C-alpha positions, 0 to 999 in steps of 0.5 A: 247177359253182358253185364259189367261184371261179365265184361270186367272178368273176361277182359281182365283175363284177356289182358292178363293172357296178352301181357302176363308180365307187362308189355315189354315193347312199350315199356322199352320204347315209349316214355312213361310220360308220353300220352296218345290219342287213338281212333277206332276206324272202320276199314269196311262197312258193317254194324257195330257191337262191343263198345263197352267191351272195347272201352273196358280193355283200355280202362282196365289197363289204366284208369287214366284212360278216356274212351269216347265210343261214338257209335252205339251198339247196333249202329251201322257205319261205313268205311272211314267212320271213326267209331271210338276215340281213346286218349291217355297214357301212350304205353297203356293204349298200345298195351290194350290195343290188340285186346280192344280190337279183338273184341270189337272186330269179333263182335262187330263181325257177328253183328254184321252177319246177323244184320244181313240175315235179318235184312234178308227176311225183312217183312216176313215177321220171322225171327232170326235166332242164334244157337249155343255154337259159341266160343267157350267163355265168350257166349255173353259177348257173342250173343250180345253181338247177335242182338246188336245186329237185330237177331234174337237169342235162343236159350242161353244155356242147358239150364234155362229151357228144355230142348229134346233132341233125337238122342234124348227121345231115344233114351226117353222111349227105351222104357216102351212108352210112346214119344207122347207119353214120355214127353208128358211124363217128363213135363211132370218133373219140370217147373210149370215155368219151364219152356219145352222145345222138341226137335224132329227130323221127319213129318211123321214125328210131328203129331206125337210131339204136339199131342204132348202139349209142347211149346216149340217144335223144331223142324230140323233139316227139312226141305222147303216143301216139307217145312211148308207142310210141317207148318200147316200140320202144326197149324198154330198149336206150337211155335215152329222153328226151322234149323239146319241148312240155313244160309243167306241164299236160303233164309228168305225161302225158309222164312216164307214157309211160315215158320216163326223162328229160324235158328242159324249157328253160323251167326256165331261159329262162322262170322268173320272178324270185321276189319277195324283199325286203331290209328294211334298218334303220340301227342306232342309234349 
């Protein structure tokens, strides 16, 4: 998802937004001939993500930049660690500084939160997944960050998998068909390669969905006891996903009910940007 083309397009747009007519501060105060060295330093511990994005912010500002990313995406770091070193024209480093930091801080914050969820369910064999609750225009970046933290990605968009929620089912059954019949009919209009997931919010809805041969069933906002009952009812006939009411305090208990996947919207919509700093030193002439 996070291809070089996607990185370049988005980072160029961010740079243009931040300096549409140039960086008048740096141009007024910093000699054109000045060079600098900048270190990306961790102010708190976490999991790194966005190395290629951070580098692109500087390289796209001035092709004379040299960026040495010292921690791979997914690598853990502690306070004071140097994550990357940038050398090049001082004006360009100062111009790109905020954009590079914004991406690295946001992506590392998501990666760090994802890692905490993954660590919390270690040994259960359950997968932590993100959702489509991403910042518009930054989905590829944020979902890459989830993977950096050891999490998995849900469907990328509305175009690559079928996920029927309560409103979809309400429309499907307006013709008088049962849920099972409606889902089977919908399957005839899909490619044989399309994966189908159906969301339910009550135990008594499960059997009708399974009877349609659905690949994944989402148990939405179920209690721990009902999750355990639902998993037993599905009995291996579909992948079971739990969603809703998931926090670091509850995720272990949810995983221990026997579900296969836990989707967590907070990974992308509530992650705090990590505290990273760029320490810039103007090189001597």
